C-alpha positions in Angstrom: -71.9 -20.5 -32.8 -73.3 -21.7 -29.5 -74.5 -18.2 -28.6 -76.6 -17.7 -31.7 -79.8 -19.6 -32.3 -81.5 -17.7 -35.2 -80.2 -17.8 -38.8 -77.6 -15.2 -39.4 -78.8 -13.0 -42.3 -75.4 -11.4 -43.1 -72.8 -13.9 -42.1 -69.9 -12.6 -44.2 -70.0 -9.0 -42.9 -70.8 -9.8 -39.3 -67.8 -12.1 -38.5 -64.2 -11.2 -38.0 -61.3 -13.7 -37.8 -57.8 -12.4 -37.3 -54.4 -13.5 -36.1 -52.3 -11.5 -33.7 -49.1 -10.3 -35.4 -45.6 -10.4 -34.0 -46.5 -8.0 -31.3 -48.9 -10.5 -29.8 -51.7 -8.0 -29.6 -55.1 -7.8 -31.4 -56.3 -4.7 -33.0 -52.9 -3.4 -34.1 -51.6 -2.8 -37.7 -49.8 -6.2 -37.9 -53.0 -8.2 -37.4 -53.7 -10.8 -40.2 -57.4 -10.8 -41.2 -59.0 -13.8 -42.8 -62.1 -14.0 -45.1 -64.9 -16.4 -44.1 -67.7 -18.1 -46.0 -70.5 -20.3 -44.8 -71.0 -23.9 -45.7 -74.8 -23.8 -46.0 -76.3 -23.3 -42.6 -80.0 -24.2 -42.4 -81.0 -24.7 -38.7 -79.8 -25.4 -35.2 -77.4 -23.7 -32.8 -74.1 -24.3 -34.7 -72.8 -22.6 -37.9 -69.8 -23.8 -39.9 -67.4 -21.6 -41.9 -64.7 -22.0 -44.5 -61.6 -19.8 -44.3 -61.3 -18.6 -47.9 -57.8 -17.4 -47.8 -56.2 -19.7 -45.3 -54.8 -21.9 -44.0 -54.2 -20.6 -40.6 -50.6 -20.5 -39.3 -49.5 -21.4 -35.8 -50.2 -18.5 -33.4 -53.0 -16.7 -31.5 -56.4 -16.0 -33.0 -59.6 -14.1 -32.2 -63.0 -14.9 -33.7 -65.7 -12.2 -33.3 -69.4 -12.2 -34.1 -70.1 -8.4 -34.2 -73.3 -6.6 -33.2 -74.1 -6.1 -36.9 -75.2 -9.7 -36.9 -79.0 -10.0 -36.9 -81.5 -12.7 -36.8 -84.5 -13.3 -39.1 -86.4 -10.7 -37.2 -83.7 -8.1 -37.5 -82.6 -8.2 -33.9 -78.9 -7.5 -33.3 -76.6 -9.1 -30.8 -76.6 -7.2 -27.5 -72.7 -7.5 -27.4 -70.0 -8.9 -29.5 -69.5 -12.7 -29.2 -65.7 -13.3 -28.9 -63.7 -16.5 -28.8 -59.8 -16.7 -28.5 -57.9 -19.8 -29.6 -54.3 -20.8 -30.4 -53.1 -23.0 -33.3 -50.0 -25.0 -32.3 -47.4 -26.4 -34.8 -47.4 -30.1 -35.6 -44.0 -31.8 -35.5 -42.9 -33.1 -38.9 -45.5 -30.9 -40.9 -45.5 -27.5 -42.5 -48.7 -25.5 -42.5 -48.7 -23.8 -45.9 -49.4 -20.0 -46.1 -51.7 -18.1 -48.4 -49.1 -18.0 -51.2 -48.7 -21.7 -51.6 -51.9 -23.4 -50.3 -52.5 -25.5 -53.4 -51.1 -29.0 -54.1 -49.1 -27.7 -57.0 -47.5 -25.0 -54.9 -47.0 -27.0 -51.7 -43.7 -27.1 -50.0 -41.7 -30.3 -50.6 -40.5 -31.6 -47.2 -37.4 -33.6 -46.2 -35.5 -34.0 -42.9 -32.3 -33.5 -44.9 -30.9 -30.0 -45.4 -32.0 -28.3 -48.6 -29.5 -27.1 -51.3 -31.1 -23.7 -51.2 -31.7 -22.6 -47.6 -34.2 -19.8 -47.1 -33.8 -19.2 -43.4 -36.9 -21.2 -42.3 -37.0 -24.2 -40.1 -39.1 -27.4 -39.6 -39.6 -28.9 -36.2 -38.8 -32.5 -36.9 -38.4 -34.2 -33.6 -37.8 -33.7 -29.9 -34.6 -35.0 -28.3 -34.6 -36.2 -24.7 -32.1 -33.9 -22.8 -32.6 -34.8 -19.2 -34.0 -32.5 -16.4 -34.0 -28.8 -17.0 -31.6 -28.3 -20.0 -30.4 -24.7 -19.9 -27.6 -24.3 -22.5 -26.6 -26.2 -25.6 -23.6 -26.2 -27.9 -22.8 -28.3 -31.0 -19.3 -29.6 -31.7 -17.3 -32.7 -32.7 -16.7 -34.6 -29.6 -15.9 -37.9 -31.4 -13.4 -38.8 -34.1 -16.0 -38.7 -36.9 -17.2 -35.6 -38.7 -20.7 -35.6 -37.3 -21.9 -32.8 -35.0 -22.8 -33.8 -31.5 -24.8 -31.9 -28.9 -23.6 -31.0 -25.4 -26.3 -29.8 -22.9 -25.8 -28.0 -19.5 -28.5 -29.1 -17.1 -29.5 -26.5 -14.4 -30.5 -29.0 -11.8 -28.7 -32.2 -12.7 -25.2 -31.3 -11.6 -24.0 -32.5 -14.9 -23.7 -32.0 -18.7 -25.2 -34.5 -21.1 -23.7 -35.5 -24.5 -25.8 -36.7 -27.4 -23.5 -38.1 -30.1 -24.7 -37.3 -33.6 -25.4 -39.9 -36.2 -24.9 -37.5 -39.1 -28.5 -37.8 -40.4 -30.1 -35.3 -38.0 -30.6 -38.0 -35.3 -28.7 -38.5 -32.1 -27.7 -41.3 -29.7 -29.0 -41.6 -26.2 -27.4 -39.0 -23.8 -24.4 -39.8 -21.6 -23.9 -37.6 -18.5 -20.7 -36.2 -17.0 -20.5 -34.7 -13.6 -20.0 -30.9 -13.0 -20.9 -28.6 -10.2 -24.5 -27.9 -9.4 -26.5 -25.4 -11.4 -24.7 -25.8 -14.8 -26.0 -22.8 -16.9 -23.4 -22.1 -19.6 -20.8 -23.9 -21.8 -17.7 -22.8 -23.7 -15.8 -25.3 -25.9 -12.2 -25.3 -27.2 -9.0 -27.3 -27.2 -7.6 -26.4 -23.7 -4.7 -28.9 -23.6 -3.5 -28.9 -27.3 -4.3 -32.5 -28.1 -6.8 -31.5 -30.9 -9.7 -32.9 -29.0 -12.6 -30.7 -28.0 -12.9 -29.8 -24.3 -15.5 -27.8 -22.4 -15.7 -25.3 -19.6 -18.9 -25.1 -17.5 -20.2 -22.2 -15.4 -22.0 -23.6 -12.3 -24.3 -20.9 -11.0 -25.4 -22.7 -7.8 -22.0 -24.2 -6.8 -20.1 -21.0 -7.6 -17.5 -22.9 -9.6 -16.3 -23.4 -13.2 -15.7 -27.0 -14.2 -13.2 -27.9 -17.0 -13.8 -31.3 -18.6 -11.1 -32.5 -21.0 -12.4 -34.5 -24.0 -11.1 -38.0 -24.8 -12.1 -37.6 -28.5 -14.5 -40.6 -28.3 -17.6 -39.0 -26.9 -16.4 -39.1 -23.3 -14.7 -36.7 -20.9 -12.1 -37.0 -18.1 -13.3 -36.1 -14.6 -13.9 -32.4 -14.1 -11.4 -30.1 -12.6 -13.3 -27.5 -10.6 -12.2 -23.9 -10.0 -13.8 -22.3 -7.0 -14.2 -18.7 -5.8 -16.9 -17.5 -8.2 -20.1 -15.8 -7.2 -23.0 -17.2 -9.1 -21.3 -17.3 -12.5 -23.8 -17.1 -15.3 -21.7 -17.5 -18.5 -18.2 -18.4 -19.7 -16.3 -17.6 -22.8 -13.1 -19.1 -24.1 -10.5 -17.3 -26.3 -6.8 -16.6 -26.4 -6.8 -13.4 -24.3 -3.0 -12.9 -23.9 -1.9 -14.0 -27.4 0.2 -16.9 -26.2 -1.6 -19.5 -28.4 -3.4 -21.0 -25.4 -7.1 -20.7 -24.7 -8.1 -18.7 -21.6 -11.5 -18.2 -19.9 -13.6 -15.1 -19.0 -16.4 -15.5 -16.5 -18.9 -12.8 -15.3 -19.8 -13.1 -11.6 -23.5 -12.2 -11.3 -23.4 -12.2 -7.5 -20.6 -9.8 -6.8 -20.4 -7.5 -9.9 -17.0 -8.7 -11.2 -15.6 -10.3 -14.3 -12.9 -12.9 -13.7 -10.2 -14.0 -16.2 -8.5 -17.4 -16.0 -5.3 -17.8 -18.1 -4.7 -21.1 -19.7 -1.5 -22.9 -19.0 -1.8 -25.1 -22.2 -2.2 -28.5 -20.5 -5.9 -28.1 -19.6 -5.3 -26.2 -16.4 -5.7 -22.5 -15.7 -3.6 -20.1 -13.7 -4.4 -17.5 -11.0 -7.0 -15.1 -12.3 -7.6 -11.4 -12.4 -10.9 -9.7 -11.3 -12.5 -6.6 -12.8 -15.2 -4.8 -10.8 -18.1 -3.6 -13.0 -20.7 -3.6 -10.2 -24.4 -4.5 -10.8 -25.1 -8.0 -12.1 -22.8 -8.9 -15.0 -24.4 -11.9 -16.7 -22.9 -12.7 -20.1 -19.6 -12.0 -21.8 -18.4 -11.8 -25.5 -14.9 -11.6 -26.8 -13.7 -9.7 -29.9 -11.2 -7.1 -31.1 -13.6 -4.1 -31.3 -10.9 -1.5 -31.6 -8.9 -3.5 -34.2 -5.5 -3.3 -32.4 -4.9 -7.0 -32.6 -5.8 -7.5 -28.9 -9.0 -9.3 -27.8 -11.4 -7.2 -25.8 -14.3 -8.1 -23.5 -17.9 -6.9 -23.7 -20.1 -7.7 -20.7 -23.9 -7.4 -20.5 -25.0 -6.2 -17.0 -28.5 -7.3 -16.1 -28.7 -5.1 -13.0 -27.5 -1.8 -14.5 -28.8 -2.3 -18.1 -25.5 -1.4 -19.7 -22.8 -3.2 -21.6 -19.3 -2.8 -20.2 -16.4 -2.5 -22.6 -13.0 -3.8 -21.3 -10.2 -3.2 -23.8 -7.5 -5.8 -23.8 -3.9 -4.9 -23.2 -2.7 -8.0 -25.1 -1.3 -9.7 -22.0 -4.5 -11.1 -20.5 -5.3 -7.9 -18.6 -8.0 -5.4 -19.4 -9.0 -1.8 -18.7 -12.6 -0.8 -18.3 -13.1 2.1 -20.7 -16.8 2.7 -21.3 -20.3 1.6 -20.4 -22.7 1.3 -23.4 -26.4 1.9 -22.9 -28.5 -1.2 -23.5 -32.2 -2.0 -23.2 -33.7 -3.0 -19.9 -32.1 -6.1 -18.2 -29.8 -7.4 -21.0 -29.3 -11.1 -20.8 -27.8 -12.0 -24.2 -24.8 -10.6 -26.0 -23.0 -11.4 -29.3 -20.5 -9.8 -31.7 -20.6 -10.2 -35.5 -20.3 -8.5 -38.8 -23.8 -7.2 -39.7 -23.4 -4.3 -42.1 -20.5 -5.5 -44.3 -18.1 -2.7 -43.2 -15.4 -5.1 -41.6 -16.1 -3.6 -38.1 -17.5 -5.8 -35.4 -21.1 -4.9 -34.4 -22.9 -5.5 -31.2 -26.2 -7.3 -30.6 -27.9 -7.4 -27.2 -31.0 -9.2 -26.1 -32.9 -7.2 -23.5 -35.3 -9.3 -21.4 -36.8 -6.4 -19.5 -38.4 -4.6 -22.4 -38.6 -7.5 -24.9 -36.2 -6.1 -27.4 -33.0 -6.8 -29.4 -30.6 -3.9 -29.8 -28.1 -3.6 -32.7 -25.2 -1.2 -32.5 -22.8 -0.9 -35.4 -19.1 -0.7 -34.5 -16.9 2.1 -35.7 -13.7 -0.1 -35.5 -12.1 2.1 -32.7 -13.9 0.6 -29.7 -16.9 2.9 -30.0 -20.4 2.1 -31.4 -23.1 4.0 -33.1 -26.5 4.6 -31.5 -28.4 1.4 -31.2 -31.4 0.3 -33.2 -34.1 -1.5 -31.2 -36.3 -4.3 -32.5 -39.3 -4.9 -30.3 -41.3 -8.2 -30.2 -44.0 -9.8 -28.1 -41.9 -12.8 -26.8 -40.6 -12.5 -23.3 -37.3 -13.3 -21.5 -35.0 -13.7 -24.4 -31.7 -14.7 -22.8 -29.4 -16.0 -25.6 -28.3 -15.0 -29.1 -26.8 -16.8 -32.0 -25.4 -15.0 -35.0 -25.0 -17.0 -38.2 -26.0 -17.0 -41.9 -29.2 -19.0 -42.0 -30.3 -18.5 -45.7 -27.0 -18.7 -47.5 -27.0 -15.0 -48.7 -23.7 -14.2 -47.0 -25.3 -12.0 -44.4 -25.3 -12.5 -40.7 -28.8 -13.3 -39.2 -30.0 -13.5 -35.6 -31.5 -16.4 -33.7 -33.0 -15.6 -30.3 -34.7 -18.2 -28.1 -37.5 -16.9 -25.8 -37.7 -18.6 -22.4 -40.8 -16.9 -21.3 -42.9 -17.5 -24.4 -41.5 -20.9 -25.5 -40.6 -19.5 -28.9 -37.7 -19.2 -31.2 -37.2 -15.9 -33.1 -35.4 -15.7 -36.4 -34.3 -12.3 -37.7 -33.1 -12.3 -41.3 -30.5 -9.6 -42.2 -31.7 -7.2 -45.0 -28.1 -6.8 -46.1 -27.3 -3.5 -44.4 -27.5 -4.7 -40.8 -31.2 -3.9 -40.4 -33.8 -6.6 -39.7 -37.5 -6.9 -40.4 -40.2 -8.8 -38.6 -38.9 -12.0 -37.1 -40.2 -15.4 -38.0 -41.5 -17.2 -35.0 -41.2 -20.9 -34.3 -42.8 -22.9 -31.5 -40.4 -25.8 -30.7 -42.4 -26.9 -27.7 -43.2 -26.0 -24.1 -40.4 -24.8 -21.9 -40.8 -25.5 -18.1 -41.7 -22.4 -16.1 -39.5 -21.4 -13.2 -40.6 -22.8 -9.9 -41.6 -20.4 -7.2 -42.8 -22.9 -4.6 -39.6 -23.7 -2.8 -38.8 -21.7 0.3 -35.7 -23.3 1.9 -32.1 -23.9 0.8 -31.6 -27.4 -0.6 -30.1 -29.0 -3.7 -33.6 -29.6 -5.1 -34.0 -28.4 -8.7 -36.9 -26.2 -7.9 -34.9 -24.2 -5.3 -32.0 -23.5 -7.6 -34.5 -22.2 -10.2 -36.2 -20.0 -7.6 -32.8 -18.6 -6.5 -32.0 -17.5 -10.0 -35.4 -15.9 -10.4 -35.2 -14.1 -7.1 -31.8 -12.8 -7.9 -33.2 -10.9 -10.9 -36.5 -9.7 -9.2 
């Protein structure tokens, strides 16, 4: 208490310690208030306190000495004394909460997966990924059964593969050349040899690279398909029901969605383009009208809608509707959220910091969306999976702007409560200093930012 010299006569009632809730704001209903006690102050300019109902969790905090604080003579503070601070997570450790802050109730930790998952996570280690990792997928790129990690690097002109050891650790990364500005990945067996291949959307180069896997943790030289306009995502699926994987790619720069039909030998045939206007950013594939033909849903950053393209079953599509989304949607996923056997839609909206959930009706239409607001900014991807083993689909959403990972657990009926927030580490901010065209990493990052301004 460097601002108080006299002895505080009423320390317990004059101090306020609280954590900002999931909205990131102080003084709102989701604040978490902690009780304080003194440790026997006698003299000097510093006072110490014990948090009675701690410990504090990672997050933002505010400590206030209020104007009800008085010295021995009864003089109050002229104004509240306020200090803000942040508690960061510690890799390899769990900070217990109020419910289990004794030794007998403490959480037992292990780097191995538990037999009873509860949907929570422990930040165990950081894996070197190279400069500006932008997108990651897990898959079996070797002949063993261990999951490996493949990373698209925005500024490296390559993808990096970390082969998994099967115990949660990974080998050093090996790089494979792509086009510049690799921002998205889609995996699949493109040539029918049972080995995992990958397609890469190269935002800066305006190309899509296809790398055929050798099955031993390496890839053949990339085949590059040109003619794209700042592609920002790629999806692989059998779009014409011929048993061969095809590709769907939104073109952020010219407002189109392009389809490449797979030949079956790892190459792709002449494509079709579908004009949706605006800035289509991400695509998802699923049979939303349940006619046995795959459909496309495309999130449009510029027009804040999701376009529905119903499939004809032969690799062609018809644009039938535009679904209202939140502001500037950047993430899109399809899954079964409310146990009715119809595909539902989840959208991450970076402009208003929300996630929208719209239940599917099974005929290509969707119910009115429910919006979940949060304080994290610039959420741009979504993963749908069952995190706690209850048979329900949960939502994982990384936040670029706030360096957070948000986990939404499904209540069982497709609704979601307050997300759990994880702090995996700092994410580099987008550079704004470059002013000329070059292949420098900072400039590509500035171009992507400027395109969305």
